[in-house]
N, C-alpha and C positions, 0 to 999 in steps of 0.2 A: 504494500500500500504506500503510495507516494505522499510526500509532504503536501504537495499541491492538492491532492485528493482530500486529505484530512482538513486542510484549511478551507477548501471550497465548500465541503459539506457542513462543517461546523458553522461557518459564517452564514451559509444559506439557511440553516435551521433557525439560528438566532435572528436573522433578518426577517424571516417569515413571522416569527413571534412578534417582532417589533411592529411590522405592518398591521398585523391583526389588532394589536393593542392600540396602534395609532388610529385606525379606522373607528375603533370603539371609544376613542378619546380617553384612554386610560394612561395615567402617569407611569405605571409599571413598564410601559413599552420602552421607555428611554434607556434603562440599563441594558436591556437585551440588544438594543440598537448600537449602543456604545461598544459592547464586546464583539458583536458581529462585524462592526465596521473596523475594529482594530485587527481582527483576523483577516479581513479583506485587504488591509494595507499590506500585510505580509505577502499575501497571494499576488497582488498586482505588482509588487516589487519584483517578485520572482518571474512574472509573466512579461515584464517590460512595458506595462501600461502605466507610465509615470503620471500622467494627468489623473487617471483613475486612482492611483495610489495617493496622490495629493488630495483629491476630492474626498476619499475615505478618511484621510487624516483629519481633514476639516470636519467630516461627519462625526468623528470621535469628539472633537472639541464642541461642535454644535450640539451633540448629544447631551453633553453636560449642561450647556446653556438651555436647551429645550427642557431638560429634566427640571432645572430650577424654575424656568418660566411656567411650566405646566403645574409643578408642585405649588407654586405661589397662587395660581388661579383655579386650582381644582375645587369643584363644588360637588360634594357627594361622590367623590372619586371619578368625576368626569369633568373635563374642562369645557368652558363655553368657547364658541368660535367667534371670530370678529371678521368684519369686512374692511377692505381698504379701497380708497377711491380709484376709479379707472385711470386717472392721471398718474397715480403711483404705479399701477400695473404696466403702464406704457414704458416704464424704465426698463422692462425686460428686453426691449429692442436693443438696448446698449450691449446686451450679451453677444450679439452677432460680431461686432468689431472686436470685442474683448476676446471672444473665442478664436477669431482669426489671428490676433496677435499672439495668443497663447499657443496656438497650433504652430505658428511660425517659429516660436521659441523652442517648443518641444521638438520640432523637426531637426534641430541642431544637436540633440542628444544622441549618444550611441545607443543602439538597441531599441529605439522608440518604435512603436507600432501605431499606425493610423492616427498620426498626430492631430490632424484637424478634426476628425470625427471624435476622437477622445476628448479634445478640448471643448467641442460643442456640448457634449453630454456633461462634461465637468462644470462648465459655466452655468448652464441652465439647471443642473442638479443643485448647485449652490443657491440659486434663486428659489427653487422649490423648497429646499431645506430651510432656508430663512423663513419662508412662509409657514412651514410646519411649526417651527419653534415659536413663532409669534401667534399661532393658532388661527392663521388667516385661511378663510374658507376656500380660496381659490388654489391652494397648493396642488390639489390633484389635477387641476387643469394642465399643469406642467408635467406632472408625473406620468400621465398616460402616454404622450408622445415620447418622452424620455425613456420610459421603460421599453417601448417598442423599438426605439433606436438602439438601446443597449442589448437587445436580443441579437441584433446583427453584429454589433461590435464584439460581444463575447463569443458569438459563434465563429466569427472570422479568426479569433485567437485560439479556438479549440477549447474554450472554457464552457463546456456543455452544461455543467450543473448550473453555472451562473446564467447561461442563456435560458435554460428552462425556468430558473428562478424569475427571470425578467418576464417570461411569458405569464407566469403566475402573478407577478407584480402588476403586469398590464391589466389583467382581469380584476385583481384586487383594487387597483387604482380606479377602475370604473365603479366598483362597489363603494370605494371611499368617496369618490365624486358624488355619488347619489346620497350616501349617508351624511356627508358634510353639507349637503344642500338642504337637509331637513331642518 
């Protein structure tokens, strides 16, 4: 059994637990997400997906931030959601040139894979994660296309467990989208 296999499966199971808890708006989701993300950092380092590695490093940090935010706002073990103005949502468009610059930078590193694609999912993953930590209702608007794109990225790298996880995440993101609209 390879190290990558163990890392991939362990991170996958913890990530699934995180998403289930997140959809249900439960504070306990965050510790599972933190550990799952930390295991993913190790996996992506080994796979040469440096932007994904950086993204999951930020997920670890944001996990602690989200845990604090959600713990502070928990009401009967479920957090209330908030809305942000459309004008603020438009800031997401800045992600395109940022992703292009990140992709260009990543392309200079040895062993990098799919630099621009990796950068795009990274930048928008950060935006969606920020929305999750702040309990913003539109987080799943971003996760649906991001998870679908990640199926392709992980598949191209032969990370089949993660690719399958992203298929499940895509479906669960639709469920999250519906549940967070209620």
